[in-house]
PALOZA-158431 format. One record per residue: z, y, x of N, C-alpha, C in turn; residue in one letter. Coordinates in steps of 0.2 Angstrom, whole numbers, plus 5000, padded with zeros to 4 digits. Atoms other than C-alpha are relative to their C-alpha. Layout:
// residues N
ZYXZYXZYXa/...
***
This chain:
// residues 473
500049925002500250015000499750055003m/499949954995499650175009500650064995v/499349975001501050275009499850064996p/500349985004501350394996499850095001m/500249934997501250585007499249995002r/500650014998499650505014499649984996i/500850015006498750474998500050044997t/500049935003499250634991499550045003i/499949984997498750705005499050004998a/500950025000496850625004499750024993i/500249975006496750654984500050085002l/500149925002497150824986499450055004i/500149964998495950864999499249984999n/500350005005494750774989499750044996i/500249965003494750874976500050055002f/500149954997495151004986498950044999c/500449994998493350994992499349994995f/500650035005492450934976499950094996v/499849975003492951094969500450095003n/499749934997493451244980499350045002c/500649945002491551334978499850014993f/500249985007491751374961500250064998s/500249955001491651534956500550024997q/499149995003493451554950500749975000k/499350064997495151474955500249984992a/499850025006496151404941500650064997a/499549925000497251554932500849995003a/499349994996498951484941499849965008d/500450044990498051474959499550065001e/500349984997497251564970499449945007f/500150054992496251484986499650045005k/500549994995495851535004499649985002f/500450054999494251485008500050055009i/500249964994493851515029499649975001i/500750005000492151555030499549985006s/500250004993492051535051500549945001d/499250054998492951365055500249995006e/499550004990493051435075500950055000s/499349995003494451505066500649995001i/499350064999495551375064500049985007l/499950014993495451345083500250055003k/499549964995495751495088500750034999s/499349995000497351585093500250064994d/500149955003497051715078500749954995i/499650065004498851685067499650004993v/500749975002498251645053501149954994k/499650035003500251595043500150064996s/499749945004500851705029500749984998f/499350065003502651685020499550064991v/500049995005502551745003500949994994s/499150025000504351804992499849974992i/499850025011504951714973500150064997d/499549955006505751794960500650015001s/499549984997507251784968500150005007a/499949954995506851874984499849945005g/500150034996506551724996499450005004f/500950004999505051705006499849945002g/500350065000503951555006499449985007r/500349984990502951525025499449964994p/500650025003501151475018499650015006l/500350004993499951405036499349974997l/500950035002497951385033500049955007l/499850084995497651205043499349994999n/500650045004496151175034499350074997s/500449964999494351255029500450034994k/499749985005495151275011500749984998v/499449975001496851325004500250024994t/499649965007497451334986500849984998t/499549945001498851424983500449994992v/499949995007500051384967500050104998k/499949945003500151574958499950034992l/499549995007500951614941499950095000y/500149935000500751814944499950035007r/500250014996500051904957500450035006a/499549994998500951944971499750015008n/500349944991500752014991500349905004f/499850064993500851865006499750055007f/500049984995501351945021499849955008i/500450064993500251895038500749995004l/499350004995501551845052500050035006s/499949974992501251965065500550035004i/499749955000502152095073500050084993d/500349975004501252215060500449984992l/500050055008501852105046499850034994q/500750015005500252145034500049974995i/500250035006500452125015499549995000p/500650005005499052075006500049984994y/499950005006499052094988499449924996y/500350065003498551934980500050004992i/499650005007498251914960499549934998q/500150065000497951734953499350024997p/500750025003496351644950499350045006g/500449994995495551724967499749975004e/500249994994494351674977500150025007i/500149944993494751744996499949965005i/500850024993493351735009500349995005k/499749994994494151725028499649995002i/500250004995493251795041500750045007s/499749964993493751885056499450055005s/500449944998493352035068500350035005k/499349975001494152095082500749965005e/499650054998495151945083500650024998n/500049965007495652025066500049944994r/500650025006495551925049500050024994l/500349985005494751995038499749974994i/499950025007495051965018499450014997l/500449955004493751995003499849944993s/499950055007493351944985499350024999v/501049985001491251894984499850064994e/500849985004490252014976500650064996g/499549965005491952124970500050055007n/500049994994491852264984500650075000s/499249964999493652364975500849955003k/499250054996494952194978499450005007r/499850014996494252184994500250045004t/499949904997494452384999500949964998n/499750025001495952324991500449955003e/499850074994496252155003500350075006l/499750014993496252245018500350084999n/499749924998496852425014500650005005c/499249994995498752385021500049985007f/499950024991497952315038499850065002s/500149954993497052465042500750044999t/499549955000498652585036500549985007l/499750064999499652425045499750075007a/500350034996498652455061499850115002y/500449964998498252645060500950035004r/499349955002500352695056500549985003y/499550015002501252565058500149944996g/499850025007501952415051500750024992k/499949995006502752405033500649994999f/499350005002504352315035500149975006n/499650024989505452335052500849964996n/499750045003506652205050500550005004l/499350024996507852255062499950115004i/500249944999507652445072499550025006p/500549994993506252525083500450035003d/499749984994506452565096499750095002p/500649915000505452755095500150004993e/499549945005505752785077500550004995l/499549995002507452735072500650005008h/500050014997507952745088501050065000r/499349964999509852805094500050065002k/500149924994510152995097500550024997v/499249964999511853125098499950034996k/499949935006511453255083499849994993s/500249985004511253275067499350024997i/500849945001509653385069499749945003a/500550064995508853235080499949954994e/500150055006509153115065499450034996i/500349955006508353245055499049995002d/500550014998506853235065499649965001q/500050055001506553075066499749984990l/500150035009506753045045499250055002r/500449965000505553205047499049955003n/500350054999504353075056499849964996q/500250065005504352935044499750034994i/500349965004503753075029499450015002l/501049954996502153125042499849934997n/500550084997501652925044500149984992i/499950015006502252905025499550044997k/500649955003501153065018499349975004n/500750015000499653005029500049924999k/500050085003499652835021499650034996r/500149975008499652925006499350044999e/500449964999498353045011499249945001d/500350055000497152885015499849954992y/500150045007497552804999499750054994l/500049955005497152964991499249995001d/500749974998495352964999499849924995s/500450085006495152764993499750024993l/499950015009495452824975499750074998i/500749955005494352994975499549965002k/500750035001492752884979499949944997t/499950075003493452754968499849915004s/499950054995493452624983500749934996s/499350035005495052564973500150004992i/500150005007495652504956500650064999s/499649935004496752654946500649935004d/499550064999497952474946500650015008h/499550024990498152474965500450055001f/499949924999498352634966500550015003f/499249995002500052644957500349965006q/499850034994500452494969500150005007i/500149994992500052544985500750095000a/499549944999501052704983500549985000k/499750024995502452614980500249965007h/499550014995502652524993500050015005v/499849984994502252645005500750054996i/499350004999503652734997500649985000e/499550044999504552584997500450025009a/499750004994504452575015500050055006s/499549924999504852755020500850004999a/499350025002506452715011500449965004i/499850044993506652565020500350005011s/499949964993506352675040500550034998d/499449994996507652785035500449964999i/499750045001508752655030500449975003q/499850034994508752585046500150085004i/499849944997508752755054500850025001l/499449995004510052805046500849975001r/499550034996511252665049500049985009w/500150014991510552625070500650085001n/499649924997511652825068500550014997n/499450005009512952775055500650035007r/499649964995514252835071500050085002a/500049905003513353025072500250034992v/500149955008513353045051500549964999l/499549995002515152975051500350045001k/499649994997515853075063499850084995k/500149935004515153225051500149984992a/499650035008515753125038499750034994n/500649995002513853125030499849944998v/500650055000513552945029499949964993y/499750055009514152855012499450064994q/500649945005513453035004499549994998q/500550015000511753005011499849934998l/499950075002512052815009499650014991n/500050055006512252834989499450074996y/500449965002510952994988499149985001e/500650054999509552874996500149934992l/499850025005510252764982499450004994f/500249975010509852864966499050044999s/501050005001508052884974499749924998e/500350055001507752684975500349984994i/499950045008508352664957499550034994k/500449975004507252794953499349954996k/500750035000505852684955500349924997m/500150105005505252524944499949975006d/500050064998505852404950499249955001f/500650065001504352254955500349955006a/499950044995504852104964499449985006p/500650014993503952124979500649995005y/499450004992504552114999500450054999v/500049925000504752304999500650014997t/499749995004505652324985501049955000d/499450034998506952154987500350065007f/499749954996507052255005500950064996k/499349935000507852425000500650004995v/499250015005509052364986500349955003n/499150035000509752234995500250035005r/499949974996509852355009500550055000t/499349935005510652494999500649955000a/499250045003512052364991500249975008i/499750024996512252295009500650065002t/499949944995512452455019500750064992m/499349985002513652525004500549974996l/499250015003514852415002500549955007t/499750024994514952345019499850035006t/500149984993514752395037499450005003d/500250054996513352315042499150024995y/500650005004511252325036499949944997l/500350055005510852165028500549945005d/499250034998512352055030499849934995k/499550045005512551875022500350004997a/499650005003513451825010500549935000i/499750054998514951705017500749964993l/499650015000516151685005500050004990d/500050015006516651684986500350065001s/499649955004517551834983499650085004i/500849955002515851934991499750014998e/500450025006514851864981500250034993l/500049945008515751924965500050075001e/500149924997515852114976499449994998s/500650005003514052084977499650014992r/500049975009513952064955500250035000v/499649935003515052174953499550064999t/500749925001513852334959499649974998f/501050034997512052234958500550044988i/499849995007513052244937500150064999k/499849954997513552394941499750094999n/500549934996512452524948499249974994n/500450005000510852424938500049984993y/500250045004510052364924499049994999a/500350035000508552274916499749965006g/500250054995507252184926500449985007k/499649994992508052274946500849964997a/499450024999509752204940499949914998k/500150084998508952004935499949965005d/500050034996508252014950500250005007y/499850044998509252044961500849954999l/499650075000510851934952499549945002l/500350074996509451794957499949985006s/500349984992509151854974500949965002y/499150004999511351844975500249935000t/499650104997511551674970499749965000l/500550044993509951584976500650025009k/499850004995510951654992500649954999s/499450004998512451604989500149934996g/500250075001512051404980499949985007l/500050014995511151404996500549965007q/499150014998512651415005501049984999n/499250025004513751334995500450024999s/499449965002514751464994500250004990i/500050025005515651394977500050084993p/500349935005515151524960500250004996i/499550015006516351554943499649984997s/500350015007515851474928499550074998d/500149935003515851664921499450025002n/500849954999514451734931499449945000i/500850025001513251584931500149994992m/499950045008513551544913499750114996f/500549965001513051764911499650025003d/500850014997511651764923499649964994f/500450035001510951634915499750004990l/499949985009511351704894499650065001d/500749935001510551884900499550015003n/500450014993509451834914499350014994c/500549975002507851924904499549985003s/500750004998506551864917500049925002i/500250085003506151654913500050015009e/500150034994505651634934500550005003a/499549974994507251704940500449964997c/499550045002508151584928500049925003k/499950054999507351454933500149985007s/499549994990507751484952500449965001i/499449995000509351464948500049924999i/499950055004509251324935499949935006q/500350054998508151194944500650015008s/499749984995509451234962500949984998i/499550035003511051204949499949934996l/500350044999510151044942499749945006y/500150074994509750964960500750015002k/499250034998511650994964500149954998k/499350035006512350894949499549935001k/500150075001510850774951500149955007v/499950034995511350744969500749955002s/499450035001513050664965499949944998k/499950055008512450534951499449965004v/500650044997511650384963500049954995k/500350045003510550264954500050034992g/500249975006510250384940499150024998s/500549995000508850424930499850044996n/499849985003509250564924499450065000l/500549975005507950684912500250074999l/500449965000507550844910499850054996l/500749995006507050914893499850075004g/500749924997505651054892500350044998a/499449955001507051164883500250025008d/499249964994507851164903500649994999r/499450005001509451154896500549945002k/499950105005509550964889500149975008t/500250034995509850844901500249944999t/500050065001509750644898499649965003v/500150064999509850474903499249984997e/500750005003507950404903500249954994l/500250025004508350264895500450004991l/499649995006509550354882499250024993d/500749975003507750444877499849914997v/500450075002506950254878500249984993l/499850015005508350214864499950044994k/500049955005508150344853498850004995g/500450035003506150284853499949974994v/499850045005505550234836499249945000k/501250064996503750124843500649975004a/499950034995504249974851500049995007p/499949954991503550014867499450065003l/500149934997503150144877499850005006i/500250014993502150194890500250085003v/499949944997502750314905499750045005l/500549954996501550434912500450055005d/499749984991502350454931499650055003f/500949954997501250624937500650065001w/499549964997501750794943499450065000a/500249925003500950994942499449985006s/500549994991500250964963499549914999w/500650084997499250784958499550034996c/500449975005497750834954499549934996a/499950065004497350644948500350004995p/499550025006498850654937499650034996c/500149955004498250834932499249984993r/500650025003496350764925500449954997a/499750045004497050614917500350004996s/499650005004497850694906499550014995m/500649985007496350714890500049955001p/500050075003496350514892500450014997a/499550035003497950494891500150004993v/500149995006497950594878499750004992k/500350025003496850534870500049934994k/499550075002497450364870500250014997i/499349985001498950404864499950024991s/500549975006498050504847499949954996k/500350045005497150344844500549945000e/499450075006498850214843500450044997l/499149965000500150344839500249924994e/499950005006500050244821500349915004n/499850084995500250064833500450015002n/499250014997502050084836499849995008r/499749934990501750174856499950065000i/499749945000502650304862499650005007q/499849984989502050394880500450065001f/499649924999503250514886499649995010l/500249964995502850614899500450005008f/499549984999503850594916499850025006i/500349944991503550734931500749975008s/499550004997504250704946499950075007l/500249954994503950894953500750015004d/499049974998505550964963499750064999e/499749935004505151154958500049974992d/499849975007505551184942499650054993m/500749985003504351304940499749984998i/500450044998502951214944499849994996d/500150055008503251084928500050034994w/500149955008503751214916499350034999k/500749965002502051304919499649954999n/500550035001501251144922500249964992a/499950015005501951074906499650034993h/500649955006501151224895499550015003q/500750004998499851204902499349954996a/500350055004499351044898500149984991e/499949995008500051084881500249924998l/499650085002501250924883500650024993l/499249975007502750914867500250005003p/499350004998504250944871500649954998n/499450055001504950794862500049955005s/500450064998503950694872500050025010t/500349954994503750804889500749985004s/499750004996505050764904500250025009f/500249984994505650824921500749955005l/499550024999506550694931500350005007l/499949974997507750764942500349975007l/499950024994507950654956499349965004k/500949995001506050674954499949885006g/500450054998505350504969500849965000f/499450014998507150474973500349934993r/499550025010507750414955500149944999a/500150064999508050244952499549974995k/500650065002506550184941499650025003m/500850014995504950264954500449955007p/499850034994506350174967499749915000v/499750055000506549994962499249974995e/500750035000504550004954499850005004n/500449964993504150064971499450044998k/500649955003503050204961500050055008i/500449914994502250284980499650025000d/500549945001500950364972500050004994f/500149965009500450464954499350015001i/499750005006499650454944500349934999p/499850065000500850284939499949994991r/499650035011500950194919500549975000y/499950075002502050104916500349984993i/499750035006502549984900500750005000l/499450025000504249984894500249984993v/499650005006505349944879500650044999n/499849985000506650004871500750035002q/499350014998508049944880499750015007s/500049994993507249984898499749975001g/500250064994506449824903499050025001q/500550024994505049834914499449954995v/500250045004503349754900499649995008i/500650064996501949754914500150115005n/499849984995502449884931499350065003s/500549954996500649974935499649984998n/500450015004499549984920499250005003l/500749944997497450014924500450094997p/500249925001497050204926499850014993h/500349985008496750274908499050014999p/500750025003494950294911499649965003d/500450085001494650104913500249974993d/500050045006494150024897500849954998p/499650045001495349914901500949994998a/499549965004496950024897500250014995f/499749995007496950014880499849944999k/500150085001496449834879500749985005k/499350044999497949784888500450034998v/499549985005498949894878499949954994l/500150035005498349814863500249954999l/499650035001498549684868500749955003k/499349965000500449704873500149994990y/499750005009500649764853499849954996l/500050055007500049604846500549955002n/499550064994501349494858500550024996k/499149985001502849604850499750004992n/
***
């Protein structure tokens, strides 16, 4: 038997090869296509980082000619070089990558505006410096001896901001970019300038504290930040996270180390933010705590899950909570219902099915053959629905958001669609040696396996085998 990961890689590569030259990617993904294969062998950096809805980075390495990436909302992908160049990418796009003078050039064929937008921040970064300084720049944020010198450096930062905005104005005046992108780019430029001012003041906090103006300036800048309409981009998470840290600690960006610090951060966010900004920043804070195994009170967690208005943020936290819960249950077949709240053992679900025979369809959002087989499965399910046979769709996804979106895209009934919380490590996949998917297993209401490897639904034998077992039953 071919190992699961190798089989999946082969299947995905075949699928990508067949579909990569279509005119548009699926609505919940985009594609990078490297037009010159010599780029793959070159030393040009081809790795990016994107930010999820909780503000955490996800790496992406381009190591093949075609790379398909899940994307449910427009987002920035940051090129992992010193300049930290952001590229604004939208779902459904096919982005071609070429190179010039050892730099990546991104384009959307037949769409000059989108091509200009993709490369806008690259031009600005090479002209005026990086957008996302993580540590003090030895020149722009250098330590000085007086407030007057700090103000001079602040003016340099604002001058860079003005030059970036002038370039942006020149593009919109010639209709080289869309109004939508113009507003997004202005937002990023403003946030980047605020971030630079934050770093400058923190690096010179001794001078500002001596003059007794450090916290006053921080609160004034915090007021400006709150006036900005929060967007779940790397710049917004950074300036807000830095503002919160600078106002509650003596650090520029401090990791949460214990429950007291976490509760203090949560309280500050609740007292100073509202709407989506509050939800995004709370999800970042709670994810930080959960990943560092910091105890979080039920009151804080339930309050967030009950009141968070952003489904993606809620799903990220729920996914971590369920993984932690499931990791403590040995030999479990624990399922998560489509409401993403209810958990139930597989055997209990089977006992509640009225039909004497049940087909378990093991699949995942990332499994192209699984998704391609769905129409055939649903067709046969409908044909046999009056013949005392029920189909259950059991996802082996590790990411709850990916499962949720695929569940909705495939129009699966809520009553028959579940996420197996331990995935391939759960009892059913282990006992039945599910090393690759899709996999179709026939069981009865007691959980007894009747056939552990049914034919593929596109094979006429699939339906014949089911009817044979029905006649025996």
